[in-house]
Backbone as numpy.savetxt, mean C-alpha at the origin, in Angstrom:
# Nx Ny Nz CAx CAy CAz Cx Cy Cz
31.31 41.37 52.24 31.09 41.29 50.92 31.15 40.13 49.80
32.42 39.54 49.60 33.02 38.72 49.31 32.13 37.23 49.75
31.84 37.21 50.62 30.41 36.07 51.38 29.01 36.22 50.51
28.76 37.28 50.23 27.64 37.43 49.38 27.86 37.24 48.36
28.95 37.30 47.63 28.95 37.33 46.13 29.09 35.75 45.93
29.79 35.36 46.74 30.61 33.66 46.64 28.64 33.40 47.12
28.44 33.45 48.12 26.97 32.94 48.20 26.08 33.04 47.03
25.92 34.21 46.65 25.23 34.52 45.12 25.61 33.44 43.91
26.70 33.47 43.80 27.48 32.47 43.13 27.21 31.02 43.25
27.02 31.06 44.56 27.12 28.79 44.79 25.26 29.29 44.56
24.68 29.74 44.86 22.98 29.61 44.42 22.37 29.15 43.31
23.20 30.46 42.56 23.13 30.66 40.51 23.46 29.21 40.41
24.72 28.67 40.77 25.26 27.56 40.61 24.30 26.16 40.37
23.47 26.16 41.86 22.95 24.95 42.40 21.62 25.15 41.30
21.13 26.19 41.11 19.88 26.40 40.11 20.44 26.30 38.83
21.32 26.52 38.37 21.57 26.14 37.03 21.37 24.27 36.91
22.53 23.79 37.93 22.28 22.20 38.36 20.64 21.64 37.88
19.94 22.63 38.76 19.00 21.71 39.56 17.81 21.81 37.59
18.08 23.26 37.45 17.55 23.37 35.90 17.70 22.67 34.61
18.84 22.00 34.81 19.66 21.71 33.79 19.32 19.49 34.23
19.08 19.47 35.27 19.13 17.73 35.70 17.20 17.18 35.79
16.21 18.62 36.04 15.11 18.15 35.73 14.77 17.73 34.42
14.27 16.34 35.31 13.52 15.86 33.71 12.29 16.40 33.08
12.63 16.23 31.48 11.39 16.83 30.81 9.85 16.68 31.16
8.91 17.04 31.22 7.50 17.06 31.34 7.05 15.30 30.83
6.49 14.31 31.03 6.35 13.46 30.43 4.70 13.54 29.09
4.64 13.30 28.26 3.90 13.37 27.41 2.22 12.41 28.07
1.60 13.43 27.11 -0.03 12.45 27.68 -0.02 10.68 27.49
-0.58 10.41 28.13 -0.61 9.28 28.17 -1.27 8.48 27.15
-0.56 7.92 26.07 -1.01 7.40 24.88 -2.57 6.42 25.31
-3.30 6.57 24.24 -4.88 5.60 23.87 -3.84 4.58 23.31
-5.63 4.17 23.04 -5.28 2.97 21.88 -5.76 3.93 20.40
-6.32 4.79 20.67 -6.61 6.02 19.50 -5.54 6.47 18.96
-4.43 7.08 20.15 -3.66 7.71 19.34 -2.31 6.77 19.01
-2.64 5.39 19.59 -1.49 4.71 18.43 -1.73 4.16 17.16
-3.28 4.04 17.46 -3.35 3.57 15.79 -3.64 4.69 15.09
-2.85 5.90 14.98 -2.80 7.04 14.03 -1.53 7.26 13.68
-0.53 6.08 14.23 0.53 6.14 13.76 1.13 5.14 13.47
1.52 4.30 12.11 1.74 3.39 11.66 3.01 2.46 12.08
3.21 1.34 11.83 4.68 0.73 12.87 5.22 0.83 12.28
5.53 1.10 10.26 6.61 1.66 9.37 5.85 2.33 8.31
7.19 3.19 8.10 6.36 4.54 7.17 8.17 4.44 6.18
7.90 3.94 5.04 8.97 4.28 3.94 9.10 4.86 2.83
10.01 5.23 2.30 9.79 6.02 1.04 10.79 5.00 -0.09
10.43 4.80 -1.07 10.75 3.93 -2.22 11.15 2.75 -1.43
10.12 1.96 -1.02 10.14 0.94 -1.01 9.93 -0.36 -1.76
10.55 -1.54 -1.51 10.06 -2.99 -2.12 8.95 -3.65 -1.43
8.04 -4.00 -1.39 6.85 -4.85 -1.35 6.76 -6.19 -1.59
6.42 -7.15 -0.92 5.80 -8.48 -1.31 4.57 -9.21 -0.78
4.28 -9.68 -1.60 2.70 -10.78 -0.59 2.85 -11.75 -1.48
2.88 -12.68 -0.56 2.36 -14.06 -0.92 3.07 -14.79 0.16
2.75 -16.30 0.26 3.20 -17.13 1.14 3.49 -18.82 -0.08
4.18 -19.29 0.89 5.00 -20.71 0.52 4.08 -21.19 -0.10
4.27 -21.63 -1.64 3.24 -22.15 -2.85 2.46 -21.58 -3.34
2.48 -20.15 -3.51 1.65 -19.27 -3.68 2.70 -18.62 -4.74
2.19 -17.72 -5.72 2.90 -16.46 -6.57 2.59 -15.46 -5.64
4.47 -14.71 -5.66 4.75 -13.46 -5.25 4.46 -12.71 -5.80
3.62 -11.46 -5.25 3.71 -10.24 -6.04 4.59 -9.07 -5.50
5.83 -8.73 -6.39 6.17 -7.65 -5.99 6.04 -6.44 -6.19
6.29 -5.62 -5.47 5.58 -4.57 -5.64 6.66 -3.15 -5.19
6.98 -2.11 -5.93 8.32 -1.03 -5.86 6.78 0.06 -5.55
6.90 0.79 -4.55 6.41 1.82 -4.01 7.01 2.99 -3.85
6.40 4.36 -4.13 7.34 5.60 -3.84 7.08 5.85 -2.27
5.91 5.21 -1.81 5.74 5.47 -0.12 5.14 3.98 0.39
5.33 3.28 1.40 4.65 2.33 1.83 4.69 2.64 3.33
3.08 2.65 3.79 3.28 2.11 5.13 2.25 1.13 5.45
2.92 0.41 6.52 2.70 -0.61 6.91 2.23 -0.78 8.57
0.83 -1.49 8.96 0.63 -1.78 10.20 0.54 -3.90 10.41
1.47 -3.77 11.58 1.85 -4.91 12.10 0.58 -5.61 12.66
-0.10 -4.69 13.35 -1.31 -5.10 13.94 -2.48 -5.64 13.17
-2.76 -5.44 12.21 -3.72 -5.70 10.85 -2.93 -6.14 9.60
-2.10 -6.25 9.75 -0.99 -6.87 8.59 -1.39 -6.28 7.25
-1.81 -5.13 7.08 -2.57 -3.97 5.86 -1.23 -3.31 5.70
-1.26 -2.97 4.66 -0.18 -2.27 3.80 -0.43 -1.15 2.92
-0.76 -0.07 2.91 -0.70 0.67 2.02 0.83 1.41 1.22
0.35 1.40 -0.48 1.61 1.77 -1.00 1.37 3.17 -1.69
1.89 4.02 -2.28 1.47 4.82 -3.04 2.55 4.87 -4.33
2.35 5.22 -5.41 2.77 5.36 -6.86 3.59 3.78 -6.98
2.51 2.77 -7.18 3.40 1.51 -7.30 3.72 1.01 -8.63
4.52 0.24 -9.02 4.62 -0.80 -10.29 4.69 -1.85 -9.17
3.93 -2.91 -10.09 4.05 -4.43 -9.85 4.31 -5.62 -10.70
4.93 -6.61 -10.22 4.92 -7.60 -10.98 4.49 -8.93 -10.64
4.33 -9.78 -11.14 3.96 -11.61 -10.40 3.25 -11.95 -12.15
4.83 -13.13 -11.78 5.06 -14.19 -12.92 4.89 -13.39 -14.37
3.93 -13.78 -14.99 3.67 -13.23 -16.12 2.95 -11.92 -16.33
2.41 -11.11 -15.19 1.70 -9.99 -14.86 2.56 -9.26 -14.85
2.28 -7.45 -14.63 2.64 -6.39 -14.33 2.07 -5.24 -14.69
2.41 -4.28 -13.88 1.57 -2.91 -14.14 1.87 -1.61 -13.28
0.64 -1.10 -12.96 1.15 0.59 -12.19 -0.35 1.00 -11.70
-0.12 1.32 -11.21 -1.24 2.33 -9.60 -0.84 3.24 -9.09
-2.11 4.17 -8.85 -1.49 5.26 -7.62 -1.47 4.96 -6.38
-2.19 3.73 -6.22 -1.99 3.54 -4.97 -2.66 1.70 -4.91
-1.98 1.14 -3.88 -2.32 -0.51 -3.54 -2.62 -0.76 -2.25
-3.67 -1.44 -1.37 -3.77 -1.65 -0.26 -3.51 -3.20 -0.09
-2.58 -3.63 0.51 -2.27 -5.50 0.75 -2.63 -5.95 1.73
-3.42 -6.63 1.79 -3.71 -7.74 2.99 -3.14 -8.99 3.26
-1.78 -8.51 4.21 -1.07 -10.22 4.00 -1.61 -11.36 4.57
-2.66 -11.01 5.86 -3.58 -11.94 6.40 -4.20 -12.89 4.98
-5.20 -12.54 4.51 -6.12 -12.82 3.16 -5.72 -12.78 2.29
-4.45 -12.31 2.04 -3.55 -12.33 0.66 -4.24 -11.98 -0.80
-4.58 -10.66 -0.57 -5.62 -9.86 -1.11 -4.49 -8.12 -1.46
-4.91 -7.75 -2.74 -4.61 -6.51 -3.13 -5.36 -5.64 -3.72
-5.90 -4.40 -3.22 -6.97 -3.51 -4.24 -5.80 -2.59 -4.75
-5.79 -2.39 -6.29 -5.21 -1.67 -6.81 -6.46 -0.21 -6.56
-5.69 0.97 -6.98 -6.85 2.08 -7.35 -5.60 3.17 -7.88
-6.56 4.06 -8.91 -6.23 5.25 -9.39 -5.12 4.56 -10.53
-5.85 4.86 -12.00 -4.92 4.47 -13.19 -4.11 3.25 -12.94
-4.90 1.89 -12.81 -4.56 0.65 -12.78 -4.56 0.06 -14.42
-3.40 0.29 -14.67 -2.91 -0.61 -15.79 -2.51 -2.32 -15.47
-2.99 -3.02 -16.07 -2.39 -4.51 -16.01 -2.02 -5.10 -17.00
-0.78 -5.44 -17.12 -0.59 -5.84 -18.57 0.01 -7.16 -18.64
-0.04 -8.47 -19.53 0.38 -9.86 -19.46 1.03 -9.37 -21.31
2.03 -10.19 -21.33 3.08 -9.70 -22.40 3.44 -10.71 -22.99
3.21 -11.75 -22.32 3.77 -13.34 -22.92 2.74 -13.97 -23.55
2.46 -15.17 -23.43 1.33 -15.92 -24.00 0.33 -15.76 -23.99
-0.48 -15.33 -24.54 -2.07 -15.03 -25.01 -1.86 -13.20 -24.17
-1.11 -12.51 -24.40 -1.46 -10.93 -24.14 -2.41 -10.37 -23.89
-2.37 -9.83 -22.59 -3.82 -8.74 -22.83 -2.93 -7.32 -22.15
-4.21 -6.38 -21.90 -3.81 -5.33 -21.36 -5.30 -4.73 -20.44
-5.74 -4.57 -19.33 -6.55 -4.31 -18.71 -6.57 -2.92 -18.09
-6.94 -1.56 -18.16 -7.28 -0.32 -17.79 -8.38 0.04 -16.69
-7.82 0.30 -15.82 -9.28 0.55 -14.90 -8.91 1.67 -13.78
-9.84 2.00 -12.78 -9.44 2.87 -11.87 -9.82 2.36 -10.51
-10.65 0.77 -10.51 -9.98 0.15 -9.08 -9.92 -1.60 -9.81
-9.10 -1.86 -9.13 -9.22 -3.85 -9.23 -9.11 -3.95 -7.54
-9.40 -5.65 -7.50 -9.67 -6.34 -6.01 -8.86 -7.76 -6.76
-7.53 -8.14 -5.92 -7.09 -9.01 -6.71 -6.94 -9.90 -5.23
-7.36 -11.35 -5.56 -7.19 -12.24 -4.76 -6.13 -13.36 -5.30
-4.87 -13.52 -4.33 -3.81 -14.00 -4.61 -3.95 -15.71 -4.72
-4.96 -15.68 -3.97 -5.12 -17.31 -3.33 -6.14 -18.15 -4.39
-6.76 -17.53 -4.68 -7.86 -18.19 -5.58 -7.49 -17.23 -7.33
-6.56 -16.49 -7.12 -6.30 -15.46 -8.72 -7.15 -15.24 -9.44
-8.18 -14.49 -8.90 -9.21 -13.60 -9.34 -8.84 -12.26 -9.36
-9.64 -11.25 -9.99 -9.72 -9.96 -10.61 -10.94 -9.95 -10.89
-11.78 -8.51 -9.55 -12.83 -8.08 -10.27 -12.23 -6.39 -9.88
-13.06 -5.87 -10.98 -12.70 -4.47 -11.57 -14.26 -4.38 -11.53
-14.93 -2.99 -11.08 -15.80 -2.32 -10.86 -15.46 -1.09 -11.31
-16.81 -0.30 -11.80 -16.39 1.15 -12.66 -16.14 1.08 -14.31
-15.94 1.68 -15.14 -15.03 1.68 -16.20 -14.18 0.91 -16.24
-13.94 -0.14 -17.35 -12.75 -0.96 -17.56 -12.51 -0.84 -19.34
-11.50 -1.06 -19.58 -10.82 -0.76 -20.86 -9.82 -2.37 -21.12
-10.40 -3.25 -22.17 -9.64 -4.65 -21.78 -8.76 -4.59 -23.79
-7.86 -5.00 -23.89 -7.32 -4.59 -24.89 -6.42 -6.56 -25.12
-7.41 -6.96 -25.77 -6.81 -8.84 -26.15 -6.66 -9.27 -27.84
-5.43 -9.33 -27.80 -5.34 -10.04 -29.17 -5.62 -9.26 -30.41
-6.74 -9.12 -30.92 -7.10 -7.78 -31.82 -8.34 -6.77 -31.64
-8.45 -6.91 -30.52 -9.94 -6.08 -30.34 -9.84 -5.53 -28.85
-10.32 -4.77 -28.73 -10.41 -3.95 -27.34 -12.35 -3.54 -26.70
-12.31 -3.71 -26.02 -13.18 -3.61 -25.30 -13.43 -2.56 -24.04
-14.56 -2.43 -23.95 -14.73 -0.66 -22.96 -15.91 -1.17 -22.63
-16.38 -1.68 -20.83 -17.36 -2.01 -20.25 -17.59 -1.49 -18.93
-18.04 -1.62 -18.22 -18.30 -1.32 -16.54 -18.29 -2.77 -16.01
-17.46 -2.96 -15.10 -17.41 -3.91 -14.25 -16.64 -5.41 -14.98
-15.85 -5.77 -14.36 -15.21 -7.09 -15.06 -14.58 -8.18 -13.90
-14.92 -9.29 -14.10 -14.12 -10.12 -13.17 -13.80 -11.08 -13.64
-12.10 -11.68 -14.10 -11.46 -12.48 -14.62 -10.93 -13.32 -13.34
-10.53 -14.99 -13.88 -10.28 -16.08 -12.96 -9.33 -16.44 -14.03
-8.10 -15.90 -13.88 -6.96 -16.49 -14.16 -6.95 -17.95 -14.64
-7.11 -18.67 -13.54 -6.77 -19.98 -13.39 -7.81 -20.54 -14.87
-8.54 -20.06 -15.10 -9.57 -20.53 -16.27 -9.64 -19.94 -17.74
-8.54 -18.75 -17.57 -8.87 -17.62 -18.56 -10.00 -17.10 -18.56
-11.05 -16.91 -18.00 -12.79 -16.22 -18.25 -12.35 -15.11 -17.82
-12.99 -14.16 -18.83 -13.45 -12.97 -18.75 -14.79 -12.57 -18.25
-15.31 -11.92 -17.46 -16.52 -11.74 -17.71 -17.23 -10.37 -16.72
-17.55 -9.52 -18.15 -18.02 -8.13 -18.07 -19.13 -7.81 -17.55
-19.76 -7.06 -16.79 -20.69 -6.50 -16.16 -21.44 -6.02 -16.92
-21.14 -5.34 -18.01 -21.91 -4.91 -18.99 -20.92 -4.25 -19.98
-21.08 -4.69 -21.57 -20.22 -4.31 -22.30 -21.17 -2.64 -22.82
-20.21 -1.50 -22.96 -20.37 -0.54 -23.73 -20.20 -0.40 -24.98
-18.54 -1.00 -25.25 -18.05 -0.98 -26.76 -17.23 -1.70 -27.08
-17.24 -2.86 -28.33 -16.48 -3.46 -28.95 -17.39 -4.89 -28.84
-16.85 -5.78 -29.02 -17.95 -7.32 -28.84 -16.57 -7.82 -28.35
-17.02 -9.38 -28.00 -16.11 -11.11 -27.77 -16.02 -11.58 -28.80
-15.44 -11.98 -29.27 -15.53 -12.96 -30.40 -15.71 -14.32 -29.86
């Protein structure tokens, strides 16, 4: 009887050891599509900069930032940004480090407080950092000096101080 109990105890011990050391099943093979669904980096309360040597750098603070090193594109949410004399906020920014561009979306406000101050409010802006040009589509409000203009579409060349509206809805340029 002791031999049977000893044999059963040994058998149970061996089974427990085998169960314990058996590796977990391998995950399904990853495909390019499944890998693409996961960003390289995912941060909360992130600071992010875009710019290269000899260019003005855009510094952004975001509640959330997702970065993809394959495409060199980063998506930021709830963003505050500053670049030299310009600052502002937006709901979302999509930065392309290769192209040196940033698309700002949702409740975009751009301020210039120093010499020749202005404010731009719109829903979507495309900023080319190398060319220092801004393109806004849709409704745009610009406050500059002593006047306010509402329009649709806006192209700005900060190198030459040129503001061109696609259509002026209210206000006039002096």
